[in-house]
N, C-alpha and C positions, 0 to 999 in steps of 0.2 A: 268680465273677462271669460274666456272660454278656452279650454285646452283642446287644441286641434288634434286630429287623429295621428299626425306625424310627430306629436310631442311638443310642438311649438305652442306659444301662448298668443291668443288674440285678445287684445285689450282695446276696447272701443266704447264710445258714448254715442248713443243714437236714440231718437224716438223709437218706440217699439209698440207693436200691436199687442195688447195684453188681454188674454181670454178672461171672461167674466168669472170663471171658476178659480182664477189665480188670487192668492192673498194680496197681490199688488193692485188688483182692481179696486180695492177698498180705500186706496189713498185719496185723501180729500184736502182741499185748500192748500196751505203752504207746507203741509207735512211731507216728509221724505220717507221712503221705504227702500230697503235693500233685501233681495232674496238671494240666499246663498245655498247652492247645492254642493254636496261633498260626499266622499265615500263614507264618512263617519255618520253623517246625518243627511238623509235624503233632501230635506228642505228646511231652512231656517229663515225666518223673516224678522227683520229689525226695523222698527219704526220710531220716528222722533220728529221734533220740530224742524222745519226747513227754513226757507227764505221768509223773511219778515224782519221788521226793525229790531225786535227784542232778541231773537236768536242770533241775528247777524251782529248786533252790538255786543252780545255776550262773547261770541267767538273772537271778534276783533280785540276786545279788551283782554280776553284770556291770552291771545297771541302776544299782545304788547307786554303783559306781565311776564310771560315766559321769556320773551326776548330780553327784558330788562334784568331778569334774574340769571340769564345765561343758561337756562335749562332746556333749550331747544335741542332737537336731534335731527339728523338727516331724515327726510321723509321716506326714503327708500334706499336700498343698497345701490351704490353707484356702480358696482361691478357685479355681474351675475352671469352664470353659464346659460341661463334661460334665453332662448331665441324667440323674438317677437315676430309674429306673422299675422297681420290683421285680415287675412283672407279667410274669414271664419265661415263655418257651416251653419245654416239656419233655414227655416222655412221663411218665405217672404210674401208680403202683400205688395202688389204692383198695381197702381191706378194709372190707366191710360186715358188721356183726354183726346178725343178725335171727332172728326165729322163722319157721318154715316156713309156707307158704301158697301158694295158687294166684295166678298172675299177677305174682309178684315180679319176675321177669326183664323182663316187659313194662313194668312201672311204672318200673324202673330205666332201661330203654332210653328211655322217654319223658322221664324227667328228664334223661338225657344229651343227648337231642336238643334239648330246650328250653334247655339250657345251652350248646349248641354244642360238646359233648364227643363226639368220635368214639371209639367203643369199638374197641380192638384185639383183646381177648380177654376171656372170662369163664371163671373156674375155680370149680367147686364140687366138693368131695370128697363121697363118699357120706355121706348124712345119718345120724348116729348119735343125735342129740338134736334132735327137731323143735322144741323151745322155744328152743334156743340153737345157732345155726350161723353159720359164716362163709362168705362167698364173696368172690372177688376179681375186680375189673374192672381191666384195664390199658387205657390210652388210647393213641391216636395223639398226636402232638405238639399240645398245646393250651396256652392261657394258664393261669397259676395262678388267676386270677380266675374262669375258667370252671369249673375243678375245685372251687373254693370254693363257687360257686353250686350246682353239682351236689350236693355234699355237704350243703349246707343243705336242698335239696329232699328228698333221701333221708332225712335225719334226721327230717323231719316225717311220714314215711310210717308207717302203723300197724304194720307189721312190724318197723321199725327198733328196735334196742336201743342207742341212742346215736348219736353223730356218727361217720361213717365216718373211718377213718384214711387219710390220703393222703400219699404220699412221691414225690418225683421219682425217675425212673429215669435213671441215668447213661447 
């Protein structure tokens, strides 16, 4: 979750690009990790077993015991003054699949500008197949809705081979 500048809360689950210097980049196998940033502690990382037959069996059995004993509680408050707004701010990784042609970078730049998306970098490896290539755009911090609009515009362009993939960058 992220606290938006307007005081609303964005709660979302998404695959995320994780920098190699992040503690989260060391997650391996079925393990789970959570990184929490707060005013009291700049960064706290919690790690533990994740998916797998033994951790899952343990959790299911624990839930069944608690249900049979009547010791369960509501998982979260049913009423709250907190307003949810999942149009969160983040830097984004956007992969565009396309066929080669003149003016693609210009058209992508114009789509970014009209969507209010500020480009941080563009990466294109040497072209091996002119009919099917990828290039990547990374953004400065922008709203999810701006990236969605940008992706919609790019998908409609004649060189595009489907909808761009976009992921937040941690």
